[in-house]
C-alpha positions as CSV (number, residue, x, y, z in Angstrom):
1,M,-19.7,7.6,-69.9
2,A,-16.2,6.4,-69.1
3,A,-14.7,8.8,-71.6
4,K,-16.5,11.7,-69.9
5,L,-15.2,10.6,-66.5
6,I,-11.6,10.4,-67.9
7,I,-11.9,13.9,-69.5
8,F,-13.3,15.3,-66.2
9,A,-10.4,13.7,-64.2
10,V,-7.8,15.2,-66.6
11,C,-9.4,18.6,-66.4
12,V,-9.4,18.5,-62.6
13,A,-5.8,17.3,-62.5
14,S,-4.6,20.0,-64.9
15,A,-6.5,22.7,-62.9
16,L,-4.8,21.6,-59.7
17,A,-1.4,21.2,-61.3
18,Q,-1.1,24.9,-61.9
19,Y,-1.1,25.6,-58.1
20,A,2.2,24.6,-56.4
21,A,2.0,23.1,-53.0
22,P,2.9,25.6,-50.4
23,A,6.4,25.2,-48.9
24,Y,6.0,25.0,-45.2
25,R,8.9,26.0,-43.1
26,P,9.2,25.0,-39.5
27,V,8.8,27.9,-37.1
28,Y,11.8,26.8,-35.0
29,P,15.0,25.4,-36.4
30,A,15.6,21.7,-35.9
31,P,17.6,21.0,-32.7
32,A,21.2,20.1,-33.2
33,Y,22.0,17.0,-31.3
34,V,25.5,16.5,-30.1
35,A,26.8,13.0,-29.7
36,P,27.5,12.3,-26.0
37,K,31.1,12.4,-24.8
38,A,32.7,9.1,-24.2
39,Y,33.5,8.7,-20.5
40,A,36.8,7.4,-19.4
41,P,36.6,3.9,-18.0
42,E,36.6,3.7,-14.2
43,P,40.0,2.8,-12.9
44,A,40.2,-0.7,-11.5
45,Y,41.5,-0.8,-7.9
46,A,43.0,-3.8,-6.2
47,P,40.8,-5.1,-3.4
48,A,41.7,-3.6,0.0
49,P,41.8,-5.6,3.2
50,Y,39.3,-4.5,5.8
51,K,37.6,-5.8,9.0
52,F,34.4,-4.6,10.7
53,E,32.0,-5.8,13.3
54,Y,29.0,-4.5,15.3
55,S,26.6,-5.8,17.9
56,V,23.2,-4.7,19.1
57,N,21.6,-5.8,22.4
58,D,18.6,-3.6,23.2
59,P,16.6,-4.8,26.2
60,I,13.7,-2.4,25.5
61,T,12.9,-3.6,22.0
62,Y,14.5,-7.1,22.4
63,D,16.6,-6.4,19.3
64,V,19.7,-8.7,19.6
65,K,21.9,-9.0,16.5
66,S,25.6,-8.9,15.5
67,Q,27.7,-9.1,12.4
68,S,31.4,-9.4,11.6
69,E,33.2,-9.5,8.3
70,Y,36.8,-9.3,7.0
71,A,38.5,-9.4,3.7
72,D,42.2,-10.4,3.1
73,G,42.8,-8.1,0.2
74,N,43.0,-10.9,-2.4
75,G,39.2,-10.9,-3.1
76,N,38.4,-13.4,-0.3
77,I,35.7,-12.4,2.2
78,K,34.6,-14.2,5.3
79,G,31.9,-13.2,7.8
80,S,29.0,-14.1,9.9
81,Y,25.9,-12.5,11.3
82,S,23.4,-13.6,13.9
83,L,20.0,-12.5,15.1
84,L,17.5,-13.4,17.8
85,E,14.4,-15.0,16.5
86,A,10.9,-14.4,18.0
87,D,10.8,-17.9,19.5
88,G,14.1,-17.3,21.5
89,S,16.3,-19.2,19.1
90,T,19.3,-17.6,17.5
91,R,19.9,-17.8,13.7
92,V,23.6,-17.7,12.8
93,V,24.8,-17.3,9.2
94,E,28.4,-17.9,8.3
95,Y,29.4,-17.0,4.8
96,T,32.4,-16.8,2.4
97,A,32.7,-15.1,-0.9
98,D,35.5,-15.1,-3.5
99,D,36.0,-14.8,-7.3
100,N,36.2,-18.6,-7.8
101,S,33.3,-20.1,-5.9
102,G,31.1,-17.1,-5.5
103,F,28.9,-16.5,-2.3
104,N,28.4,-19.5,0.0
105,A,26.4,-19.4,3.2
106,V,25.7,-21.9,6.0
107,V,22.7,-21.2,8.1
108,K,22.4,-22.6,11.7
109,K,19.7,-22.3,14.3
110,I,20.7,-22.4,17.9
111,E,17.8,-23.3,20.3
112,G,17.4,-21.6,23.6
113,G,19.6,-18.7,24.5
114,Y,18.1,-15.3,25.3
115,K,14.4,-15.3,26.1
116,T,12.3,-12.3,26.2
117,P,10.9,-11.6,29.6
118,Y,7.4,-12.9,30.3
119,I,4.8,-10.1,30.1
120,A,1.8,-10.5,32.3
121,T,-1.4,-11.0,30.4
122,T,-3.7,-9.4,33.0
123,P,-5.7,-6.7,31.5
124,A,-5.0,-3.1,32.5
125,Y,-8.8,-2.4,32.7
126,K,-11.6,-3.7,34.9
127,A,-13.7,-6.2,33.1
128,Y,-17.4,-5.4,33.5
129,P,-20.1,-8.1,33.1
130,V,-21.7,-8.2,29.7
131,P,-25.3,-7.0,29.9
132,A,-27.8,-9.6,28.8
133,Y,-30.2,-8.2,26.2
134,K,-33.6,-9.7,25.6
135,P,-34.4,-10.1,21.9
136,V,-37.3,-8.1,20.6
137,P,-40.1,-10.4,19.6
138,Y,-40.9,-10.5,15.9
139,K,-44.0,-8.8,14.8
140,A,-45.4,-9.5,11.3
141,Y,-46.8,-6.3,9.7
């Protein structure tokens, strides 16, 4: 039985060996990838001195804040900003930044100061009495 199986396998293998596998060609040529161009490094500029500041005081939205910052041109930056909190206190942040010690900030909270005006809590509509409804008695079906 094993000999018949081996003879059968050899016959099948020899029959299939006479047919060469078809050579498939791609329909489109393979894309030619080009290596990306090396970019020139960005030039290193020396730090430039600058100074700026702004302030906002909007009585309609109660937006009160300010910021100021300056740099000396040697990589040292000093600045501060402040904003009005909802409770009427003012948060002030003073910071410095340089290459040696990094960014350092000191946060302060100043109580009091500008308070938002009191808005009356009287309703703008006339309050009507709430009607008293009698509960419907329960009926078992």
